[in-house]
C-alpha positions as CSV (number, residue, x, y, z in Angstrom):
1,M,-8.1,-53.9,-5.0
2,Q,-6.2,-53.0,-1.9
3,N,-2.9,-52.8,-3.9
4,S,-4.3,-50.0,-6.1
5,R,-5.4,-47.9,-3.1
6,H,-2.0,-48.0,-1.4
7,R,-0.3,-47.3,-4.8
8,N,-2.5,-44.1,-5.1
9,A,-2.1,-42.8,-1.4
10,P,1.1,-40.7,-2.2
11,L,-0.5,-39.2,-5.3
12,L,-3.7,-38.6,-3.2
13,A,-1.5,-36.7,-0.5
14,L,0.3,-34.8,-3.1
15,H,-3.1,-33.4,-4.2
16,S,-4.0,-32.6,-0.8
17,Q,-0.9,-31.0,-0.2
18,L,-1.3,-28.8,-3.3
19,G,-4.8,-28.0,-2.8
20,L,-3.8,-26.6,0.7
21,L,-1.0,-24.5,-0.8
22,L,-3.1,-23.0,-3.6
23,L,-5.7,-22.3,-0.7
24,L,-2.9,-20.2,1.3
25,V,-1.8,-18.2,-1.8
26,V,-5.2,-17.1,-2.5
27,L,-5.9,-16.1,1.0
28,V,-2.4,-14.3,1.4
29,L,-1.4,-12.7,-1.6
30,P,-4.3,-10.3,-1.8
31,G,-2.8,-8.4,1.3
32,A,1.0,-8.8,0.1
33,G,0.9,-5.6,-1.9
34,C,0.7,-1.8,-0.9
35,K,-2.7,-1.8,-1.6
36,G,-4.9,-2.1,1.9
37,S,-1.4,-2.3,4.0
38,T,-1.2,-0.5,6.8
39,H,1.5,1.9,7.0
40,S,0.4,3.5,10.4
41,S,-1.2,2.3,13.6
42,D,-2.5,6.1,14.1
43,P,-6.1,5.7,13.1
44,R,-6.2,9.2,11.9
45,M,-3.9,8.1,9.2
46,R,-6.1,5.4,7.7
47,P,-8.1,7.9,5.4
48,I,-4.9,9.0,3.8
49,E,-3.7,5.8,3.3
50,Q,-7.0,4.8,1.9
51,L,-6.8,7.7,-0.4
52,L,-3.1,7.1,-1.5
53,D,-4.1,3.1,-2.0
54,Q,-7.1,4.1,-4.2
55,H,-5.3,6.8,-6.6
56,L,-1.6,5.7,-6.5
57,P,-1.3,2.0,-6.7
58,T,1.9,0.1,-6.8
59,G,3.5,0.6,-10.2
60,T,2.3,4.1,-10.8
61,T,4.7,6.5,-12.6
62,M,6.4,9.2,-10.6
63,N,5.3,11.8,-13.0
64,R,1.4,10.6,-12.3
65,V,2.1,10.8,-8.4
66,A,4.0,14.2,-8.6
67,F,0.9,15.2,-10.8
68,F,-1.7,13.7,-8.3
69,L,0.0,15.4,-5.2
70,N,0.3,18.8,-7.2
71,S,-3.2,19.0,-8.7
72,R,-4.6,18.5,-5.0
73,G,-2.3,21.2,-3.4
74,Y,0.0,19.0,-1.2
75,E,3.4,20.3,-0.6
76,L,6.3,18.7,-2.0
77,E,9.7,18.7,0.2
78,P,13.0,18.2,-1.2
79,S,14.3,14.5,-1.0
80,A,18.0,13.8,-0.6
81,K,17.6,10.2,-1.8
82,P,17.1,9.3,-5.4
83,N,13.9,7.9,-6.7
84,T,11.7,9.2,-3.9
85,L,9.2,11.9,-3.6
86,V,8.1,13.6,-0.1
87,A,4.8,15.4,0.5
88,I,3.0,16.8,3.1
89,I,-0.7,15.6,2.9
90,H,-3.5,17.7,4.5
91,H,-6.8,15.5,5.1
92,V,-9.8,16.0,6.6
93,D,-12.0,12.7,7.6
94,T,-15.4,13.2,6.1
95,E,-16.8,11.0,8.7
96,T,-15.4,12.4,11.7
97,L,-14.5,15.9,10.5
98,Q,-11.0,15.3,12.1
99,P,-8.1,16.8,10.3
100,A,-5.2,14.9,9.8
101,T,-1.6,15.8,8.2
102,A,0.9,13.2,7.0
103,R,4.5,13.1,5.8
104,V,4.5,10.6,3.2
105,T,7.7,9.3,1.4
106,F,6.9,7.6,-1.9
107,Y,9.5,4.9,-3.2
108,F,10.1,4.3,-6.9
109,D,12.2,1.6,-8.8
110,A,15.0,2.7,-11.2
111,S,12.0,2.8,-14.2
112,E,10.3,5.5,-11.7
113,H,7.5,3.2,-10.7
114,L,6.0,3.2,-7.4
115,T,7.0,0.5,-5.2
116,S,5.7,1.5,-1.7
117,Y,5.4,4.6,0.3
118,D,5.9,5.3,4.2
119,L,3.8,7.6,6.0
120,A,4.2,9.3,9.4
121,P,2.1,11.8,11.3
122,A,3.3,15.5,10.7
123,P,2.3,18.6,12.5
124,D,-0.2,20.4,10.8
125,T,0.9,23.8,9.6
126,T,-1.9,25.0,7.3
127,P,-3.0,28.5,8.3
128,H,-6.7,28.3,10.1
129,P,-9.0,31.1,9.8
């Protein structure tokens, strides 16, 4: 009986390691994509990040991103880099009523699917009454 326990010890250790690895994968992978990740440490940018993550997940086509931006009246800027779109996004946080403006660069792969975006605070250039 003692011998069978010792023979199975490496197998039990392997199962424990595989279980730990599976647990790590389950805990780490949900935060690995663009969605839910933090692009700016500025708290005023978080509502803009949430808006983009909700409506423009990784894999969204460039045409769909451009349509989303245009339909909301966000200003598109010329981009010198291929497979990128640059937009100025004005947003008012509905909880704090604080306005925020961001310059967002969207990056696309060769098949024009969104891979990521960079977000930076930008000066508010919208006319105010």
